[in-house]
Structure formats: structure tokens, C-alpha cells
C-alpha positions as CSV (number, residue, x, y, z in Angstrom):
1,M,6.5,16.1,10.1
2,E,8.8,15.4,7.2
3,T,12.5,16.5,7.1
4,I,13.4,18.9,4.2
5,R,16.9,18.7,2.7
6,P,18.5,20.2,-0.4
7,S,19.4,18.0,-3.3
8,S,23.1,18.3,-2.7
9,D,22.6,16.4,0.6
10,L,21.2,13.4,-1.3
11,R,24.6,13.0,-3.0
12,N,26.8,14.2,0.0
13,H,24.9,12.7,2.9
14,Y,22.9,9.8,1.6
15,S,23.6,7.5,4.5
16,E,22.3,10.2,6.9
17,I,19.1,10.7,4.9
18,S,18.6,6.9,4.7
19,K,19.0,6.7,8.5
20,I,16.5,9.5,9.1
21,C,14.0,7.6,6.9
22,R,14.5,4.3,8.7
23,E,14.6,5.7,12.2
24,T,11.8,8.3,12.1
25,R,9.7,6.3,9.6
26,R,8.9,9.7,8.0
27,P,9.7,11.0,4.5
28,V,12.6,13.2,3.7
29,I,11.7,15.9,1.1
30,I,14.5,16.8,-1.3
31,T,14.4,20.3,-2.7
32,V,15.8,21.8,-5.9
33,N,16.2,25.5,-5.9
34,G,14.2,25.8,-2.7
35,R,11.2,23.9,-4.0
36,G,10.0,20.4,-3.1
37,D,11.1,17.9,-5.8
38,T,11.3,14.4,-4.5
39,A,10.1,12.5,-1.4
40,I,12.2,9.7,0.0
41,L,10.7,6.9,2.1
42,G,12.2,4.1,4.0
43,Y,11.5,0.7,2.3
44,Q,9.3,-0.4,5.2
45,E,7.1,2.7,4.9
46,Y,6.9,2.2,1.1
47,Q,5.7,-1.4,1.5
48,Q,3.1,-0.3,4.1
49,I,1.8,2.4,1.7
50,I,1.5,-0.1,-1.2
51,S,-0.3,-2.6,1.0
52,E,-2.7,0.0,2.2
53,L,-3.4,1.2,-1.3
54,E,-4.1,-2.4,-2.4
55,L,-6.5,-2.9,0.5
56,L,-8.3,0.4,-0.3
57,R,-8.6,-0.6,-4.0
58,T,-10.1,-4.0,-3.0
59,L,-12.5,-2.3,-0.6
60,A,-13.6,0.2,-3.3
61,E,-14.2,-2.6,-5.7
62,A,-16.3,-4.4,-3.1
63,E,-18.3,-1.3,-2.4
64,E,-19.0,-0.9,-6.1
65,D,-20.2,-4.5,-6.2
66,V,-22.6,-3.8,-3.4
67,V,-23.9,-0.6,-5.0
68,A,-24.4,-2.4,-8.3
69,G,-26.1,-5.3,-6.7
70,R,-23.4,-7.8,-7.5
71,V,-23.6,-9.6,-4.2
72,A,-25.1,-12.8,-2.9
73,P,-25.7,-14.3,0.5
74,I,-22.6,-15.9,2.0
75,E,-24.6,-19.1,2.5
76,D,-24.9,-19.5,-1.2
77,D,-21.2,-19.3,-1.7
78,F,-20.6,-21.8,1.1
79,N,-23.2,-24.2,-0.3
80,N,-21.6,-24.0,-3.8
81,L,-18.1,-24.5,-2.3
82,R,-19.3,-27.5,-0.3
83,Q,-21.0,-29.1,-3.4
84,S,-17.8,-28.5,-5.4
85,L,-15.6,-30.2,-2.8
86,L,-18.0,-33.1,-2.4
87,S,-18.1,-33.7,-6.1
88,R,-14.3,-33.8,-6.3
89,K,-14.2,-36.2,-3.4
90,N,-16.6,-38.6,-5.1
91,K,-14.6,-38.7,-8.4
């Protein structure tokens, strides 16, 4: 569960908020007038989320390719790669 802190704590207790993010690996929600305004994440968690999003996008694109029939047997790709490498070697 995330920690909720008022916006004044961001200015007055930044190092404490940063420590909470790093140690708990959970977001800290900053509120303004009692309402959620900003989520703060530790850098490691941010990088993890970005990596997971990139992977999900790649998987979604691959699924679209499968649905649209834009796929070929892996053997075809290996044969094409092998031929390409052999032709470079013989030059």
C-alpha cells in the first residue's frame, strides 16, 4: 500500500520521502488540499515499470502480427540468416 503525504512534506521532508520510496519500493502519493495530486516513485521502480511497459508493447505488437497472419516458420528465418551469412563469408 502506498504512503500518503501532504504537499508541504515534499518541500520540508524530501529526504524522508525519498528514503520511503527507496526502502519500501512503493509510491508515495502527494496530496494537495486532501486530494491525490502526484505519485513519487524510486528510480529503480520507475525503471522497472518502463521496462515492463516496453515488454508489454512488444508482446502486443507480436500478438497483432499473429492475428494478422504476419508470421513465418522460424526455420525460414534461420535458413535466410544462414544463407545471408554464407554469402558474406564467400565475398
